[in-house]
C-alpha angles and dihedrals in degrees: 000000000000089000089058089047090053091053095045089048093052096031089224116139113242096242091050094048092047092048095049094045089052091055086049096052093044105041110014110032101055097066103050103011092214094163126046099226102206092052093043095051094043094048092046087063098042103031092246127163097266091065130067133165086239095058095045089051093049091048091052095042092049092051094044091068088077094060119348105072113192093015090073093053090051093051095047090049088055091047090055090055093049090048089058087067098038096056091061089059128071119287114278140185091241095049088052092051092047093048090050092054093042083055096052090044093054094042087056089057096049095253093138100169095048089047093050091047094051094047090049092053089049092051091050091053089047087059092041090057093047091234092160088069105062105125121136092258090075088066088085088069084079101220097082130069132195094273093050088054093050093049088050095050092047094049094048092053092044091053092046091049093047091048091057092042089056093041089052096048098039100037095238134136114264116251099206108063108146118085134207118258089267108054096216138050117278104198123179100190106075098166092109089056093067100029115113120253126201131164095243107160127173092195120130097239102108093180094060093039115133118259112270091227093058107125117206114260134198108275098216084194096153098050092042090050092047092048092049090050091054090052088047090061089054094046087050091057092045091054094042101038098038111020110031100055144031106282116246133214090279096059095109093053089046089055093052091046094053091045088055092050092051092051088050092050093052092045093049095046114118112264094237087063095054110090112197113206090211092051104033120167118256090230115056113245121233117282092249088062096041087056088066093064123038124131129149094258095057106018096090093059091046092049096048088053091048092048092052093046102049110336135250099280096098099045108148128233094256094044089051090050090050087049089050097051090047090052092048089056092052093051102087094044093046090052089051089058099259101159094201091050090046092052091050091046090053092051092050092049091047089056096044092047092051096043089049089068090072100021105043091184089073085071089080092060089049091051093054092047094048091044089055094046091049096045122096112253110246120220107259126180107238113245117242112261114253120225116256090248092060131069103324092196096069098142121126090222141026113251092245092056127084121268122249092263093072086085097240126152110253126184103222090195094064092084140108112211089334095315115126106231098175092062098141089062089068100034112132088190091070104119091219089071090060099044127114107224096211097051106020091228125133116245136190113246119245 
C-alpha cells in the first residue's frame, strides 16, 4: 500500500522507478555511498526519516542521465521544486543526500556554479547536523541508536570524499577540512563488502550493454570506500598545504611527508584493491575498484578490459580524471612519434569521448589534451636529473595539469627544487576560465 502511495506521490511508474533505482545502486552508489540502502528502502515503505520524496526524485533523476533522456530533466525539475520547500526546514540527512547528488548531476552536465552551490549547501548542513561528531560516545545522549550513528558516519565521509573529488577536478579549495577524532571511516555494517556486483542494466543502449559472459563478483564496496576516504585525507592536505597558499620554507619537507604518506597508503591498501597489470583478472572488476588503480603504465590495459565488459558510457568522475592524467603523461611522447604512447593516447581519448556523452564536464579534459596535442612544442632546456636521494618529485607540473605547450603564463620562480607549488595559477581546469561573464554558464572553448 505504501509503495503505491510512494509512486502516486512522485508520479513515477513502478517499472521506471525500479529501473532507475537499480542503475543508482549498481553504477552510482558504490563509489561515494551517499545513501545507506537498507534504511532508505525500509523507510520508503514505512515513511520513516531516511526517505523523502526529494531524495527519491534526485536519485532517479541522477540515474536517468545514463539512459532516459528528457525524463531525467523532468525529474530534476521536480526535485528543484521540492528542494525549495526543504531548505526552509531544519537540516536533515535526506536533504544532505539529495543536495550531494544534485551537485554530482549538475557537475556532470557542466553546470559548475550550480554544482558548487548545491555542494556548499550540503556541506553547511553537514556542519549544522554535527556529522563530524558521530562516535559511539554520543549514544549516551539517548536520541540516537547504532543505525543513526552508522548513517551519520557514512554521510560525513561521503561528503568529505565528494568535496575532495570536486576540489580536485575543479581546482578549488576544499570546504570540509576538519576531521573526526578517528581519521578514517569506522563502519559497522559490512554487508555491502561481500554482496555480489554485476553490471546488469535494463537500459536500451544495446551497443553499451554489458557482456553476457560477465559473472558477478564480490563488490568490496566498504573496503574500497574506506580506502578512498583515506586517500581523500591526503589529497586534502596536498591541495591545502601545497596549492592553496604560498609555500613556506618547509615546503620540501611537506612534499616528502606527503610522498611518504602516499607510499604508505598504497602499501596498506587491501590486496583485492590492487590491480596488477601483469596479472590482471580475466573478469573486469567493478568501476569503483578500478578507480583505485590507474596510472599511465597500466591504465590502458584496465580501460580495454572495462570497455569489453560494459563500455565507457558510465565512467565515473574520478575515473575520468585518472584517464585524463594518464593521457596528459602520454602527450609529449605521442607528439614525438612514440607509437606505444600514441596507441595509449588513442585509447584514453576514446574513453573520454564516450564518457563525455553522459558527463559533459569531461569535455574540458578533452579540450586540454587536444590543445596540447595541437600546439607546437616549444624548445625547453631539459632539467638536470636529480639523484634518487634528492627530491623525488622534481617535475615542473602535476600530471593532471596542462603541459607548457598550452601557452599559459607560468611563474618559474614559484618552485621548490623544480616542483611547481603555485599550480592553481596555471590550471586550465579552473571553471572561471570557461565561464561566460554575461550568463555565468560554463562553455566549451572553440
